[in-house]
N, C-alpha and C positions, 0 to 999 in steps of 0.2 A: 574321583567322583565327588561331587558337590552335595552335601546333604543340608536340611534345615530342622530345627528344633524349634517348635512353636509353644512358647512358654504363656500359654493363654489363663484366663480367669473363668473357670466355667461357671455358670450359672444354673439355675434350676428350670429352665425352659430350654428343651432340646431343639426346638427351632431356632432360637436365639443362639444356641451355641454351634449349630450348623452353620449360622452366619458367620462366626469367627473362623471356622473351618475354611469356609470359602476365602475370606478376605487375607487370611494368613496363607493358604496355599498359592493364591494369585501373587501374592507378594514374593514368597519363596521362588515360584516359577519364575517370575520376572528377574531375580537374581542367578538364575541357573541352576537351582538346585533341581536333583533327580529324584529325592526321596525326602519326604516332609512327614515329620513325626510330631505328633499330639500325645498330650498326656492321658494317663488314665482318668476314666470320668469325665471325658471330653463331653459326651452326651448329656450329663447331669451331674453335678458335684454331689459329693457325700455329704451328709448331714440332713437329707430329707428320705422318705422310703422310696426307695428303688424300683419296688414290684409295679407300680403305676407307671413308669416310665419307659420300662425295658421293652422291647420290640425283638421280633425275630430277624434273623439275618437277611431276609428278604422284605423287610419292612421299609417305611418310607425314609426313617433316619440313614439306615445303611445305603439303602439306594440314594440317598443325597450325597453320601460321602463318595460314592462310586461315580457319580454324575460328576461331582466336584473335579476329583481326580482325572476323569477323562477330558473335560473341557482343559485343565491345565496342562495335561499330556505328562503329568508324575504320578509316582506311587505315593499314596497318603496311608499312613497308619495313625488310627485314631481309637481311644477307648470308648467303651458303648456298653450296656447290660443288655442281655438276652434272656428271655424266659427258661426257667428250667424245668424240667419234666415233675421234679418234687415240691414245686412251688416257689422256690427260691430263684435267684437269678444266675447267671454266670457273668463274671467280670471279665469281658472279651476286649480283644483287639481285632479290628477290622482291617485288613491290609487290601488295597484295593489300587488298581491303575496300570497304566502301559509301561512296559519295559522292552528292552531290545530282547530279552530272552522269553517275552510273551505276555498276554496281559495276566497280571495278579489278583486274584479274588479268593482270599483264604482267611482264616480267622485265629486266633489263639486264645484259649480261656485260660486264666489265671491259675497257676497249679498251687502255690503256697498261699493261703489265705492269711490276712492281719489278724489273728488272735492274739494280740500283744500289746502293751501299754494302755491296758484297760478296754481295749476295742476288741469286739468279737465279729469279724467280717463273716465267718461260716455260719452265723444264725441266720444271715440274708442272702447269703452266697454259696452257690455249689463250686465245689475245686473242679478243675481242669485236669487232665490226665497225662496229655503228651505234649512233649516239646516240639516246637513249629520253627521251621526256616522257610526263607524266600529268597528268590533269585533277582536281584535288580541289576540290569545290565553289568551281568557277568560276576556280580558281588553276592556271595551268601550272608545273609542277614538272618539272626536269630531273635526271636521276639520274647520280651519278659515284662512282667508288670510288677512294679513297686516291691512288695515285701520279697518277691522272687530274689531280688538283688541279696538278701541276707544268705543265700544257699548257693555257695560257689558251685556244688555238684551239677547244677542245671547249666551252668555257663560252660563248665568244662564238656559236658555233654553236647551242647550246642556247637561247640567248637570242635569236638570230634565228628559231628556231622558236618563240618566245612566252615562254619561260620567264621568271616574275617571280621564282622561287626556285629555286636549284641545291642540291641536298644533296649533301654529299660524306661517305660512310661509310668508316671508316677503321681499319686496325689498324696505326698509323704506328709505325714503328720507332723505338728509344731512341738516345740519344748526345749527344753535345756541340752544343748548339743546334738540335737537332731538334725540340723543342717551340716554339721561337720561330719556326722556319721554318713549322710547321704552322700558327699562328697568323697569320702575316704572309701566306702563299699563299691562306687562305680569305679573308682581307680583300682580297687584291690581286683575287681572282677576282671579288668584289662589285663593286669599283670598276671592273674592266674591262667590266661588264656592266649596270652600275647596277641591280644587282637583289640581292635578299637571297641571302645563302649560310647554309645550316645544315650545319656541319660537326660530326659525331658520331664520336668515337673509342673503342677500347677503353679501359677503366681502365689504369692502370699494374699489372702483376700481381707486381712485386717483381723483382730483380737476376736471379735465378737464372731464372725463365721468360723473361725478357726476353732474356736471352743466346741463347735458341733461335731466336729470330729476329723480325721485327716483330709485337709483341704488344700495341701499344699505349702510350701515355703520358698519356692522360687529355686534358685540355684541350679539350673540346668547348665549340663556341660557335656563336652566331648573330651574322651581321654584316650590318648594314645597307645599303642601295645606295650609302651614300658611305662605306663600309668602317668606320662605328662598331660597336665590339662591343657588342650589346644585352644578352647573357647568355653565362654563360661558366663552366665547371667546373674543378675542381682535379683531382688525380691519381686520386681515388677514385671508385668506383661512385657515379652522381648521376643523378637525374632532372631534366633541365632543362626548364622549360616557359615559353614565350614567346609574345606575340602579334606578329604582323607585318601590316602593312598595304599590301595590293596597290595603293590608290590611292597611296600614298607612293611605291611602287617606280615607278608610271607616272609621276608628276611628276617623279621624279629622272631618268627616262630622257629625258624631253621636255626637260627644263632643262639637263641636263649634255651630252646629245645625243651622246655618242661612239657609239652604235650607229648612229644615222642619219648621222652623219657617216662612219663607216666605209664604211656602205653607198654612200653618195655618192662616197667616194674611189674605192672598187672598180668602181662603174659608170662613172664618167669613165676610170679606168685603162684599162677593158677597151675603152671607146670610141675612145680614143687609140692604143692598140696595134693597132684594126684600120684605123685612119687612116693 
């Protein structure tokens, strides 16, 4: 299956950012991609108030993403913000578009919020509660957002639910060693699950904007089930297109067997604890 990672530079105007989704999706579809991944905060970059730009999942921005995916004939996954009942917003991925398994129209709300490195996402963002997978042309895909990548248990759970590919959609904070951590964490989650990881980040916006919050460092990449980097980007806007092989992922999962070994260990532990 051919997938594409759209490393864009989101601004503060949702309609302009929707134009980027249109452009990069069309380019990815022209190159044969069936799944097009956009970063966290595609709708609007961090560093500005999020509540005024947040829209419901049936609002114009999400509807625009669905229309783009429909016209291109591909599945699009992009980051947006949705009003939460408590007055905050949710940091959300919308996933939409046609697949051989049927039309996809779902969303994932970020579970692990970025209360770290001097930033407190939970002040304005309400957490999600449930892992989410989608089926794209027979491939099970687990959806995650940015800070989630530091929590391997989420990726193991997605793999347990059948995910052969996990996506990470980020607006990664800059700073000493942060780009290296981003790359290492994406590769580690691939090794943890013996599955592919496609990690798409915002491009680096420059020092002035980066100082306003986590606004991306670039470095989008695709890691193989054994942690090999198959494709990667620099700091600037770029469209990555690469092929992944679900058969290779399944072979790696059977050969390395960490998923089945973990299940056996947990099953044995529960049996012993009852004894």
